[in-house]
C-alpha positions in Angstrom: 105.6 70.5 109.0 107.4 71.1 112.3 108.6 74.3 113.8 112.3 73.5 113.2 111.8 73.5 109.5 110.8 77.1 109.7 113.9 78.2 111.5 117.3 78.6 109.8 120.8 78.2 111.3 123.3 81.0 112.1 124.7 81.0 108.5 121.2 81.4 107.0 120.4 84.5 109.1 123.9 85.9 108.7 123.4 85.7 104.9 119.9 87.2 105.1 121.0 90.1 107.3 124.0 90.8 105.1 121.9 91.5 102.1 118.7 92.7 103.8 119.8 95.0 106.5 121.4 97.6 104.2 118.2 97.7 102.2 116.0 98.0 105.4 118.4 100.7 106.7 118.3 102.5 103.3 114.5 102.4 103.2 114.1 103.4 106.8 116.3 106.5 106.2 114.2 107.2 103.1 111.0 106.8 105.0 112.2 108.9 107.9 113.1 111.7 105.5 109.8 111.4 103.6 108.1 111.8 107.0 110.1 114.9 107.7 109.2 116.2 104.2 105.6 115.4 105.0 105.8 117.4 108.2 107.6 120.3 106.5 105.0 120.6 103.7 102.2 120.0 106.2 103.5 122.9 108.3 102.5 125.3 105.5 98.8 124.3 105.5 96.7 121.2 105.4 95.8 121.7 101.7 99.6 121.7 100.9 99.7 118.0 102.0 96.8 117.2 99.7 98.5 119.0 96.8 101.8 117.1 97.2 100.1 113.8 98.0 98.0 113.9 94.9 101.0 114.3 92.7 102.9 111.6 94.6 100.0 109.3 94.0 100.4 109.8 90.2 104.1 109.4 90.7 103.5 106.2 92.6 101.7 104.6 89.6 104.7 105.4 87.4 107.1 104.0 90.0 105.3 100.7 90.4 105.1 100.2 86.6 108.9 100.8 86.5 109.5 98.3 89.3 107.3 95.7 87.5 109.0 96.0 84.1 112.5 96.1 85.6 111.7 93.5 88.2 110.8 91.1 85.4 114.3 91.4 84.0 115.6 91.2 87.6 114.3 87.7 88.0 116.8 86.7 85.3 119.5 89.0 86.7 119.5 87.1 90.0 119.6 83.7 88.3 122.2 84.6 85.6 124.4 86.0 88.4 123.9 82.8 90.3 124.9 80.7 87.3 127.8 83.2 86.5 126.5 83.9 83.0 127.7 87.5 82.9 127.1 88.0 79.2 123.4 87.4 79.7 123.5 89.5 82.9 124.6 92.4 80.8 121.8 91.8 78.4 119.2 92.0 81.2 120.8 95.3 82.3 120.5 96.7 78.8 116.8 95.7 78.9 116.4 97.6 82.2 118.0 100.7 80.8 115.8 100.7 77.7 112.7 100.1 79.8 113.7 103.0 82.0 114.0 105.4 79.1 110.6 104.3 77.7 109.0 104.8 81.1 110.5 108.3 81.3 109.2 109.4 77.8 105.7 108.0 78.4 105.3 109.4 81.9 106.7 112.8 80.9 104.2 113.1 78.1 101.2 112.0 80.3 102.2 114.3 83.2 102.7 117.2 80.8 99.4 117.0 78.8 97.1 115.2 81.2 98.3 116.1 84.6 95.6 118.6 85.5 92.8 116.1 84.5 94.4 113.4 86.6 94.8 115.6 89.6 91.2 116.7 89.4 90.2 113.1 90.1 91.2 113.6 93.7 90.1 117.1 94.4 87.9 119.9 93.0 89.6 122.7 95.0 91.1 125.1 92.5 93.9 126.2 94.8 94.9 122.6 95.5 94.9 121.7 91.8 97.0 124.8 90.9 99.6 124.0 93.7 99.7 120.4 92.6 100.3 121.4 89.0 103.1 123.7 90.0 104.7 120.9 91.9 104.3 118.4 89.1 105.8 120.7 86.4 109.1 120.6 88.3 109.4 117.0 89.6 108.5 115.5 86.2 112.1 116.2 85.1 113.3 114.0 88.0 111.8 110.9 86.4 114.7 110.3 84.1 117.5 110.2 86.7 115.2 108.2 89.0 114.4 105.4 86.5 118.0 105.1 85.5 119.0 104.8 89.1 116.5 102.1 89.6 117.9 100.1 86.7 121.4 100.2 88.2 120.3 99.7 91.9 118.0 96.8 91.0 120.9 94.9 89.3 123.2 95.4 92.2 120.6 94.1 94.6 120.0 91.0 92.4 123.7 90.3 92.8 123.5 90.7 96.6 125.5 94.0 96.6 123.5 96.3 98.9 125.8 98.3 101.2 126.9 100.9 98.6 123.3 101.5 97.8 122.7 102.5 101.4 125.4 105.2 101.3 124.1 106.5 98.0 120.7 106.8 99.5 122.1 108.6 102.5 123.8 111.1 100.2 120.6 111.7 98.2 118.4 111.9 101.4 120.7 114.4 103.1 120.6 116.5 100.0 116.9 116.4 99.9 116.4 117.2 103.5 118.8 120.1 103.6 117.4 121.6 100.4 113.8 121.2 101.7 114.6 123.2 104.8 116.4 125.9 102.8 113.9 126.2 99.9 110.6 125.5 101.7 111.2 128.0 104.5 113.8 130.3 103.0 116.5 129.7 105.6 119.9 131.4 105.4 119.0 133.8 102.7 117.5 131.3 100.3 114.1 132.2 98.7 111.0 131.0 100.6 109.3 128.8 97.9 107.0 126.6 99.8 105.7 123.6 97.8 107.8 124.7 94.8 110.9 124.5 97.1 110.0 120.9 98.0 109.8 120.1 94.2 113.2 121.6 93.5 114.7 119.8 96.4 113.4 116.5 95.2 114.6 117.1 91.6 118.1 117.9 92.7 118.2 115.0 95.1 117.3 112.6 92.2 120.1 114.0 90.1 122.6 113.5 93.0 121.4 109.9 93.5 121.8 109.1 89.8 125.3 110.6 89.7 126.4 108.5 92.7 124.8 105.4 91.2 126.6 106.0 87.9 130.0 106.3 89.7 129.2 103.0 91.5 128.3 101.3 88.2 131.7 102.3 86.7 133.6 101.2 89.8 131.8 98.0 91.0 129.5 97.0 88.1 132.0 95.3 85.9 129.8 92.1 85.6 127.0 94.0 84.0 128.2 97.5 82.9 127.7 98.1 79.2 128.6 100.6 76.6 126.0 102.9 75.0 126.8 101.5 71.5 125.9 98.0 72.8 122.6 99.1 74.4 120.4 97.4 71.8 122.5 94.2 71.7 120.2 91.6 73.3 119.9 88.1 71.9 116.4 87.5 70.6 116.0 84.4 72.8 117.0 86.4 75.9 114.8 89.3 74.9 111.8 87.0 74.3 112.3 85.3 77.7 112.5 88.6 79.6 109.5 90.1 77.8 107.5 87.0 78.7 108.5 87.5 82.3 108.4 91.3 82.4 105.0 91.9 80.7 102.9 90.1 83.3 104.8 91.8 86.1 104.4 95.2 84.5 100.7 94.5 84.0 100.5 93.4 87.6 102.2 96.5 88.9 100.1 98.8 86.6 96.9 97.3 87.8 98.0 97.2 91.5 99.2 100.8 91.5 96.1 102.1 89.8 94.1 100.0 92.2 95.8 101.7 95.1 95.0 105.0 93.4 91.3 104.0 93.2 91.4 103.4 96.9 92.8 106.9 97.5 90.2 108.4 95.2 87.5 106.6 97.1 88.8 107.9 100.4 89.1 111.4 99.0 85.3 111.4 98.4 85.0 111.8 102.2 86.8 115.2 102.0 90.3 116.6 101.8 90.9 115.9 105.5 90.3 112.2 104.8 92.8 112.3 101.9 95.4 114.1 104.1 94.9 111.5 106.8 95.6 108.7 104.4 98.8 110.4 103.3 99.9 110.7 107.0 99.0 107.1 107.6 101.2 106.0 104.7 104.1 108.2 105.8 104.2 106.9 109.3 103.3 103.3 108.5 106.2 103.2 106.0 108.6 103.4 109.0 107.9 99.8 109.7 106.8 98.7 106.2 110.5 99.1 105.2 111.0 95.5 106.2 109.2 94.5 103.0 112.2 95.7 101.0 114.5 93.5 103.0 112.2 90.5 102.6 112.1 91.1 98.8 115.9 91.4 98.5 116.5 88.4 100.8 114.3 86.2 98.6 115.9 87.5 95.4 119.4 86.5 96.7 118.7 83.4 98.9 116.0 82.0 96.6 116.6 83.5 93.2 120.4 83.0 93.2 120.0 79.5 94.6 117.5 78.5 91.8 120.0 79.9 89.3 122.6 77.4 90.7 120.0 74.6 90.2 119.9 74.0 94.0 116.1 73.6 94.0 115.7 71.9 97.3 117.8 74.5 99.1 115.8 77.3 97.4 112.6 75.7 98.6 113.9 75.4 102.1 115.2 79.0 102.1 111.8 80.3 100.9 110.0 78.5 103.7 112.3 80.0 106.4 112.2 83.4 104.9 108.4 83.5 104.9 108.3 82.4 108.5 110.9 85.0 109.5 109.0 87.7 107.5 105.8 87.1 109.5 107.6 87.0 112.9 109.6 90.1 112.4 106.5 92.0 111.0 104.6 91.1 114.2 107.4 92.8 116.2 107.3 95.8 114.0 103.5 96.0 114.4 103.8 96.4 118.1 106.3 99.2 117.6 103.9 100.9 115.1 101.0 100.6 117.5 103.0 102.3 120.3 104.1 105.1 117.9 100.4 105.8 117.1 99.9 107.3 120.6 102.3 110.3 120.1 103.8 110.5 116.6 100.9 112.5 115.2 101.6 115.4 117.5 104.4 116.4 115.0 101.7 117.4 112.5 99.9 120.7 112.3 96.6 119.4 111.1 93.0 119.3 112.4 92.0 116.9 115.2 89.6 115.2 112.8 92.5 114.4 110.4 94.6 113.1 113.4 91.8 110.9 114.6 91.4 109.2 111.2 95.2 108.8 110.8 95.5 107.3 114.3 92.8 104.7 113.7 94.3 103.7 110.3 97.8 103.4 111.7 96.6 101.0 114.3 94.8 99.0 111.7 98.1 98.7 109.8 99.9 97.8 113.0 97.6 94.8 113.5 97.6 93.7 109.9 101.3 94.1 109.1 102.1 90.3 109.7 99.4 89.6 107.1 100.9 92.2 104.7 104.4 90.7 105.2 103.2 87.2 104.7 101.7 88.2 101.3 104.8 90.1 100.3 107.0 87.1 101.1 104.7 84.8 99.1 104.6 87.2 96.2 108.4 87.6 95.8 108.9 83.8 96.3 106.6 83.1 93.5 108.3 85.8 91.4 111.8 84.5 92.1 111.1 81.3 90.1 109.2 83.1 87.3 105.6 82.1 88.4 104.3 85.4 87.1 100.8 84.0 86.5 100.4 83.4 90.2 101.7 86.8 91.2 99.3 88.4 88.7 96.3 86.5 90.1 97.3 87.0 93.7 98.1 90.7 93.5 96.3 92.9 90.9 93.6 90.5 89.6 92.4 89.8 93.2 92.6 93.5 94.0 90.4 94.5 91.0 88.0 91.6 91.4 87.5 91.9 95.2 89.0 95.0 96.9 88.5 97.8 94.4 84.8 97.0 93.8 84.2 97.0 97.6 85.9 100.4 98.0 84.0 101.7 95.1 80.6 100.6 96.4 81.3 101.9 100.0 82.5 105.3 98.8 79.5 105.9 96.5 76.6 104.0 98.0 77.1 104.3 101.7 77.8 107.1 104.2 80.2 105.0 106.2 83.2 106.9 107.7 86.5 106.6 105.9 88.0 104.6 108.9 85.5 101.8 108.4 86.1 101.8 104.7 89.9 101.5 105.3 89.4 98.7 107.8 87.2 96.6 105.4 89.7 97.1 102.5 92.5 95.9 104.7 90.5 92.8 105.7 90.5 91.7 102.1 94.2 90.9 102.5 93.4 87.8 104.6 91.7 85.7 101.8 94.4 87.1 99.4 97.1 85.5 101.6 95.2 82.2 101.6 95.1 82.2 97.8 98.8 83.0 97.6 99.6 80.2 99.9 97.8 77.7 97.8 99.7 78.9 94.7 103.0 78.7 96.6 102.3 75.1 97.7 101.8 74.0 94.1 105.5 74.6 93.6 105.4 76.0 90.0 108.0 78.6 91.1 110.7 76.0 91.9 112.6 76.1 88.7 115.9 77.2 87.2 115.3 79.9 84.6 119.0 80.6 83.9 119.5 77.3 82.1 116.3 77.8 80.2 115.2 74.2 80.9 111.8 73.0 81.6 112.5 71.6 85.1 109.5 70.1 86.7 108.6 71.8 89.9 109.2 69.9 93.1 106.0 69.3 95.0 105.6 71.5 98.0 
C-alpha cells in the first residue's frame, strides 16, 4: 500500500468537510458549554462536581445504549437513503422512535427506584449522595425529549444533512448556559439554586432542543417523517433485519458504557478527589475528542451511502482514506490538547492534588488520541457495512475481557496511584486497534445491506 492510496482528492475532502465540520462544530460547542457547566458547578465546591459527575455517569450508560439501538437502525438509514428507498427509510425512523420511547420508560423506572443504590457505588459520602439524588430527580424528565431528539438527528445525519443540527445545538446550548448562570448563582433576581439550578437548566435545554428538532423534521424531513398512526407499521422483513443489526450494537454499547462506569468506579476507590479529576479530564479532553463525531458521520455518509449504491470499491477506497485522515488529524489535535494542559486547569477551583491528577491524565489522552481515533474510524467502518460481530468483539468484549479486569485488580489489590491506573488502562487500546485492523482487512463489512443481497465481501 502506497501513501497516495491514503490521500483523497479535493472532491473527497470537500465532501468530508461538508458533512463532518458541522458535526465537529456542534460537538465542540457542546463540549465547550459542558466545560463551562463543569466549572460553574465546580465553583460551588469540589463535592458538587462529584455529585453531578456521578449522575452523569449513570446518564452516560443510558445514552450509549440509546446510541447503540438507534445506530443499528442508522446503518440501514444510510444505505436506504443511498439507494433512494424512502419507504424503508421511514420504517427505520419508526423503529428509532419506538426504541427511544422504550429507553425512556426503562431508564425512568431505573433512575426512580434504584438511583440511590447506583449512586452509592461511586461514593459513600451522604451529602454527595443526597445532592446527586436531588439532581437526578429533575434531569430524569429530560430523557424523553433527549431520546426523541437523537432519533431525529441520527436520521438527518445518515442522510448527510448536518448544518441545521448545528444551529439547533447552538440554540439549546445558549439556553443551557444562560439558565445555568441564572439558576446556579441566582443572577438578576433569579433564585440561587446551586446544583438544582443546573438540573433545571439542563431539563429546559433538552426541551428546547427537541422542539427545534421537531420543527426541522416537519420542514426538512419529508423523506422519513411519519404519522403517529403509522408508527407501528414496519415490514416484518425490515424489522427482523434491523433487530439483527441493532441488538449486537445495543449489547455492545451497554457493555462498553458499563465498562467505562467500572473504570470510573475503580478510580473512585482512590478518593473523591480522584473521581473529580477524572471528570475534569473528560470535560477538557472532550474539546479535542469532538473530532470522533465528525469521523463517524463522514464514514456513515461516504462509506454507508456508497455501500447502499452498491459502489463497493469506492466505499472501500473511501474507508481507507478516512481512517488515514482520522489518525493524522487526531495527532494534530493531540498537540493542541497537550498545550492546553499547561494552563486550562487554572479555571477550576479545586485542590492542587486534583489538578495534578487531571493534568497527568489529560497529557496521556493527548498522546493517545491518534490511537483512539484509529479505533473509532475502524469501528464505524465495520459498522457501516453491518459487521456488528466485529464491532462487538473489538469494543465491549475486548474491554470486559482485558481492560476491565486490569482496572479491577489494580484498584483492589494494589496501592498504585490513580494516574498509573489510568495510563495502564489507556495502553490497552493499542492491542485493541491491532485486533480491529485485522477484522477490517478481512472485508466482511464491504456489502450492500439496502438490497438485502448476500454480496461476497471484497478482499481487503
